N, C-alpha and C positions, 0 to 999 in steps of 0.2 A: 536739396542736396542728396546725391545718390548714396546708396549704402556703402559703395566702395570708398567713400571719403569720410565715413563715420569713424570717429576715434574709438579705438578698441578699449573696452572697459576691463580693467585689470583688477582682480579681486585677491586680497591677501587673507589667508587663514594661518593660524599657528596652533601648536599644541604638542603634547607628549607623543601621541599616537602609539601608545604602548599596547601590545597584543591587539593589533588593528582588527576591528570587528565591523559588522554592518552598521553599527551606530556611528562610528567614525565616517564610514563611507557615505552614509545618508546625509550627514552634515556637510560633507564636501560636495555631494551631488547638488544639494540645495544652494550652496555657495557658488558653484559653477553656473547655475541657472540665473544668478544675479548679474553675470557679466559674460565676457568672452574668453578670458584667459585667467586660469587659477594658479596662483603661487602659494605653496604650503611651506611654512617654516616649521622645522622640527627641532625641539630643544635637546640639549646635550644631557647625558646621564648625570653630570655634576649639577646642573641647574635643577633637574627634576628631583634629585635626591635632596637638595637643599630646601626646596619648597614643598614637596609632596611626600618624599620617601623614595626608596629604591625602585626603579622600573624593572619589569620582568625581562623585556627584550633590551639588548644593548643598543646604543645609538646607531651603529652601522646597520643593524637588523631593522630598526625602526625607519631609517632613511629608505632602505630597500623596499620595505612593505608599503610605505606611503607612495613611493613612485609607481607602484604597481596598481594603484587605484585608478580606474579608467577615467575619472573626471579631473585628475591632477595633471596639469601641464608642466609644472616645474617644482622642484623641491629645493629649499634653502636649508642647508645643514647648519646646525648650531645657532638657530635663531634665538634672539634674546627672549627671556621668559616674560618680561613686561613689554607689551606692544607699544611702540612709540610712533609719533608722526614721522620721525627721522627714518624709521624702518620702512614705512609706507612710501615715503618719497624716494628712498634709495632704490626701491624696486618698481617705481613708477606706478604704484597701486592707487586706485581711486578711493578705496575704503577697505576696512577689515570686516570679515564676517565671522560670527561665532554662535554657538548654540545658546539657548536661553537657560543656562545653568550658571553656577557661581565658580569663578576662577580667581584665586587670590594668591598673593605671595605668602611667604612664611610668616610675615608680620600682619597679614590680613588685608593688604592693599589690593584693590580691584586691578587686575593686570591690564584691563582695557579702558581704564578711566580717562586717560589722556586722549585716546582716539574717540571716545564717546563725547567728551567735552567739545571736541573739534567738529562734531557732526560727521565723522568719517567711520561710523560703526553701524553695521546692520546685523540683525539677529535672525537666526534660522531656528526651526523647531528641533528640539532634542528628541531623539528616538526613545520612546518609553520602553522599558522592559529589558534593557541591556546596559551594562557599564563594565569597564575594566575591573572596577572594585568587585562587582558581582561575580565576574568570571574567576577572579582570584579566590573569592569565597567558595565557589563551587569546588575548586581544586583542593582548598584547605579542608573543607568539611567532608569531602569524599562521599557525598550522598548521591542518590540516583533520581531524586525528585525533579531535577531541572529538565530532563528530557521527557518527562511525563507531562509537565505543564504545557498546556496548549497543544497537546497531542492526544486528543480524546479518542482517536481511532485506534490507539494502542491499549491493550488490556493490562491493567496492573496485575502483577504476579501475586499469588496467594501470600498473605502476610505483609504485603507492602502497606505502608501508612497512606492515608489519603493525602492528596497534594496540598501543601501549605506554601502559599506564595512567598512567605518570609523565611522559608527554611534555609535557603542557600546563602544569605548574606545578613549579617547583623545590622548593617546600616539601615537607618530609618529616615534619612534625609530623602526628600523627593528627587534628588539628583543622583545619589549613589545607592539609595535603597532599591530593593527589587520590586518591580511590578511586573505583571504578566505581559510578555510580548504577544501581541495579537496580530498574527499574519493576515494579510489581505491580498487579493489579486491585484489591487492597484499598486501596492508596494512592490510586488514582484515585477509588474510592468514597468515601474519607474527604474528599477535596477537592470532590467533586461534590455539588451540592444534592440530586440524585436525584429531582427533581420533574418531573412532566409539565406541559406548558403548560396553563393553565386553559382551560375550554371557551370557544370563540370568541376566544381570545387572538390578538393581532396579532403574528405571528412575524417577527423581524428577523434577517437573515443578513448577516454580514460575513466576509471571508476574507483571509488573508495569512500572513506569517511570524511576526509578533509576537515578534521575537527580542530578548532582553534587555529585558523590559517596562520602559517608561519613561513619563514624564509625557505625551509626545506620543501614545503608544498610549492612555493613560488618558483623555485628553481626547476622542479619537476614539470610544472605546468608550462613554463617558458620553453623547456626542451621539447615537450609534447607538441606545443603550438607550432614550433619551427618545422615539424614534420608534415604539415599540411596547410590548408587554407581556412579551416573552420573547426574549432575545438569544442567538443561536447564532453561535459563532465557528468558522469552518473553518480549520484549520491545515494549511498545505502541508507535504509531506514534505521531509526534508533535501535529497535530490538536486534536487528542483524548486526549492527556495529557492536552492541553490547555483548552479543554472543561470541564474536571473535576477538574482542578487545578485553571484555570482562570489567571488573571493578565498577567505577561509576561512569564509564565511557558510554556514549559520547558526552563530552563536557558541554557542547552546544547541541541543541536539538535540531531536527531536520530542517525546520523552517529557518532557523538562525544560520545554519550552515549553507542553505540555499542562497540567501542574500549575500553572505560573506564571499562565496565563490563567484556569484554573478558580478560582484563589484570589481573582480580582477580583470585587468585589461587583456589578459591572454585568453579568457574564456568567452566563447560565443553563445553557448547554450547549456542549460542544466537539465538533466533528467531527474526529477524529484522522486526519490524512492525507487531507484534503479534496482533491478534484480541482481543478486550476488553472482549468479551465473550469467555470463554474457551469451545470450541466446541467439539463434539464427534469426528469430523474429526481430530482435532489437537491431541486429546488424543490417538486415534488409530494410527495416522501416526507416532508418536514418542514412542508408547508403554509405555505411562506414567503410573506409578504405584502409585504415590503420587502427589497430587496437594497441594501446601502449600501457606498459607497466614498468615500475621502477625496478631497482636491483634487489629490493627486499623480498623475503621469502613469500611465496604464494600459498595461502592457506586454502585447503579444500573446502567445499560447501559444508556449512555447519551440520547439515542433516545427512546428505548423501556422501560427503567427502569427495565429491567429483571435482576435478580441476575446473575452476570457473572460466578458464580461458581455453578450454578444449576446442570449442568451435572456431574461434579466430585462429588458433594454431592449425587446425585442420585445413582452413582456407588459405593459410600462408600469409596472414595479414597481422600476425602478432609480433610485437617488437618491444624489447626491453631497452630502456634508456638510462644513462648515468646522469643524474641531476647535478652531481658535483657537491651536493650537500648531505651531511650525515644527520642533520637536525631532525628530531621527531617530536610529536606531541608529548610522548612520555618524558622526553628530556625537559620540555617546558614545565610540565607538572613537577618534575623532580627539582627544578630550580626553585619553585615556589615552596615546596615542602621543606627543602633544605634551609630556607630562610623564613620559616613559618612565623616566628615571633615578629620579625621585621615587618612582614606584610600585614599581620593582624594589627600591629601598632599603627601602621600607615593608614589602614582602612578606618580604624577607630578615630584617629586624629582628624582625618579628612571629614568624617561625618560630624564630629564635634564642631569643627570650624564652620561648616555649612549651616548647622543648626543655630549657632551663635549669630551668624550674619542674618539668617531668616528672622530670628527673634528681634534683632535690632531694626530690621525693616518694618516689621509688624508694629513695633512700639513707637515708630515715628509719628 
């Protein structure tokens, strides 16, 4: 039988997809590799609050962020929290895929038990070193340890405590507890398209922190992408971001931000550790035709105070775009701080539930 007659394998995934990060993206990348067409169901705010506690992003934001992951073919809004055979059949999916962690309802029921019993469940590897619970913990504790972990090329400032892998999250469950994310070239290759820009392609360049990717970033990247054929994102190093953002920024370290941005369908390539000043060498090396910045204020170089976009402006290739979104990483952090007690209770309850299930499994 020719490949043109082969039945398309349709894969179902579902989840909260709150504060979408590279761990979510990696799970969906693996799920897509199991078939031809990936459908992702995203739960409502009401369902998530009932079973896990309040989400950070609202459901419309979570739908939008999930659609932007480059391995996702379709998003189902308001998907049921418990995955059923009826749901798989409704969307003509062959099976459901999920990470090898524990997902339960408020009363402790495995949300995937029905599809597991029917033999229509496949497991993918969970990405170690990241979870939404941990990211919330980083914001609540306001430490700076997280961007030093796994970044040995950066020097600790005088008086900084040595890195403690447990600093940023109280959870000790192997699913929500923090372990160090170990970046590898293979992981970057898996996330990267690995494609060269086509001949005579119009190359667009943007730069920034892109910390905890959110709908505001997404709207900006979509607008920038529309200005050319190949979008390159320059990511600033953690020390540079901390210099101009202060506090405990960036929330995610450079390696984490690289994978999160690479997972976005609007992004073609990432410059890891891009210079704050957009230099002539950078523009010439990548044959950049357009340099894009949002409507936010442009800060001068932290040392020289030089306009980082002076060279592209001199060449007449600098352009500001209106993304249509006012959302910022600061606003996301403020959402969490404002509901600090709610999120701390959520994280604690989630860990207790997971540890109880693990203990029950070990005692069988």
